C-alpha positions in Angstrom: -14.1 69.9 -60.2 -12.1 68.3 -58.7 -8.7 66.4 -60.1 -8.3 63.4 -57.8 -11.4 61.3 -55.5 -10.6 58.7 -53.0 -13.3 56.2 -52.5 -12.6 54.9 -49.1 -14.2 51.9 -47.7 -14.4 51.3 -43.7 -15.0 49.5 -41.9 -14.1 45.7 -39.6 -14.4 43.6 -42.2 -14.5 40.4 -39.3 -18.1 42.0 -37.4 -20.7 41.3 -40.1 -22.4 44.2 -41.5 -19.9 46.6 -39.9 -17.6 45.7 -43.0 -20.0 46.8 -46.0 -17.8 50.1 -46.8 -14.9 47.6 -47.2 -16.6 44.7 -49.2 -18.8 47.3 -51.2 -15.3 49.6 -52.6 -13.7 46.2 -53.4 -17.4 45.4 -55.2 -17.3 48.2 -57.2 -13.8 48.3 -57.9 -14.1 44.9 -59.4 -17.3 45.6 -61.3 -16.5 49.1 -62.6 -14.0 50.6 -64.9 -13.7 54.4 -64.5 -12.6 56.9 -67.3 -12.6 60.6 -67.2 -10.9 63.8 -66.8 -10.7 63.4 -62.8 -8.6 60.3 -61.2 -10.4 57.9 -58.8 -8.5 55.6 -56.3 -10.0 53.0 -54.1 -8.7 52.4 -50.6 -9.5 49.8 -48.0 -9.3 52.4 -44.8 -10.4 49.2 -42.2 -10.6 50.6 -38.7 -7.3 53.0 -39.4 -9.2 56.4 -38.8 -6.6 59.0 -37.3 -3.8 56.5 -39.4 -5.6 57.4 -42.8 -5.1 61.3 -42.8 -1.9 61.6 -44.5 -3.5 59.6 -47.5 -7.2 61.3 -47.3 -5.0 65.0 -47.4 -3.6 64.1 -50.7 -7.1 64.2 -52.4 -9.4 66.7 -53.4 -12.4 64.7 -52.8 -13.2 61.5 -50.8 -16.5 59.3 -50.7 -16.3 57.8 -47.5 -18.2 53.8 -47.8 -19.6 52.9 -44.5 -22.3 52.0 -41.8 -24.0 55.1 -40.2 -26.9 55.1 -37.8 -30.3 57.2 -38.0 -33.0 57.8 -35.7 -35.2 57.5 -38.7 -34.4 54.7 -40.5 -34.4 51.0 -40.6 -31.8 48.6 -41.2 -30.1 48.4 -45.0 -31.6 51.9 -45.4 -29.2 53.7 -47.6 -28.0 57.6 -47.1 -25.7 59.6 -49.6 -24.6 62.8 -48.3 -22.0 66.0 -47.9 -20.1 65.7 -44.7 -20.8 69.5 -44.8 -24.6 69.1 -44.6 -25.4 66.0 -42.4 -28.8 65.2 -41.9 -30.2 66.4 -38.6 -31.2 62.3 -38.0 -27.6 60.8 -39.2 -24.9 60.1 -36.5 -22.0 58.4 -36.4 -22.8 55.7 -33.4 -23.1 52.8 -34.8 -19.3 51.4 -34.0 -16.2 52.7 -32.6 -14.2 53.0 -35.9 -17.4 55.2 -36.9 -16.7 57.2 -33.8 -13.6 57.5 -34.7 -13.7 58.5 -38.5 -16.0 61.4 -37.2 -13.3 62.4 -35.5 -10.8 62.1 -38.1 -12.5 63.9 -40.3 -13.9 66.7 -37.3 -10.1 67.0 -36.6 -9.3 67.4 -40.0 -11.5 70.6 -40.6 -10.0 72.0 -37.3 -6.9 72.0 -39.3 -8.4 73.3 -42.8 -6.8 70.0 -44.7 -9.9 67.8 -45.0 -11.1 67.8 -48.5 -14.5 67.8 -49.5 -16.1 65.2 -48.1 -19.4 63.0 -48.8 -20.7 59.8 -46.9 -22.5 56.9 -48.6 -23.8 54.7 -45.8 -26.0 52.2 -45.1 -28.1 51.4 -42.0 -26.6 47.5 -40.3 -28.0 44.7 -38.9 -25.5 42.7 -37.6 -22.5 43.8 -35.9 -21.6 40.4 -34.8 -17.7 39.7 -34.0 -15.6 36.9 -36.2 -18.5 36.8 -39.8 -18.0 38.0 -42.5 -21.5 37.8 -43.9 -23.8 40.2 -44.7 -27.3 40.2 -43.7 -30.2 40.0 -46.3 -31.2 44.0 -46.1 -27.5 44.7 -45.8 -26.9 42.9 -49.2 -30.3 44.0 -50.4 -28.9 47.6 -50.0 -26.0 47.2 -52.1 -27.8 48.1 -55.8 -28.9 51.4 -53.7 -25.5 52.0 -52.5 -24.0 51.4 -56.2 -26.6 53.9 -58.1 -25.8 56.6 -55.5 -21.8 56.2 -56.1 -22.5 55.9 -59.9 -24.8 59.3 -59.8 -22.2 61.0 -58.0 -19.3 60.2 -60.3 -21.3 60.3 -63.5 -22.9 64.0 -62.0 -18.0 64.6 -61.9 -18.1 63.6 -66.2 -16.9 60.3 -65.1 -17.6 57.0 -67.1 -18.4 53.7 -65.6 -17.8 50.8 -67.9 -19.5 47.6 -66.4 -16.9 44.9 -66.6 -18.3 42.5 -64.4 -21.0 41.2 -62.1 -19.7 40.2 -58.6 -21.3 39.0 -55.9 -21.0 41.3 -52.7 -21.2 37.4 -50.6 -18.2 35.8 -52.5 -16.5 39.6 -52.0 -17.3 39.7 -48.7 -15.8 36.2 -48.2 -12.6 37.2 -49.7 -12.3 40.6 -47.7 -9.7 38.9 -45.8 -7.3 38.0 -48.9 -7.6 41.7 -50.7 -4.3 42.6 -49.1 -2.4 39.5 -50.3 -0.7 39.9 -53.7 -4.2 37.3 -54.7 -6.5 38.9 -53.8 -5.0 42.8 -54.3 -7.0 44.5 -57.6 -4.6 47.9 -57.5 -2.0 49.1 -55.4 -4.3 51.0 -53.3 -6.6 48.3 -52.2 
């Protein structure tokens, strides 16, 4: 059983659906308090990829929240899988940051310092520049993403206590402010 888990939102919030990993990390952290024998931290990894290695290596397990591509899926489809068992129809070719994150995880594998890694991803519809707005299909995917992460955390003996009912669109609209004192929820965000 892991002692420390990192829930890592990845994506560029300036490119519509591509920001869902970051938005969802903020959404989940605002909605739930997580109690139990495992320490859980949240982080906005943006598009930092290789620069995240020193942080990632401090954890026993990481759950990467991101967009993905599937040759068998449709926009808005949600997938949760162990990075060591990536389904054959999944790749990380949807955007530049995903290729970098794939390379980062693979590089960490090569030197033996990648923690157990899970991917919670959704197929994006729009990767439009200069838009915080999420498409309807990705917005509709949020409850399924939420259920997948809740199921995973509960399987580790954690209690996820609902505190609020945040709106993913409001979270997305505020994403550019989460790094400021006004929007910062915890030190890791």
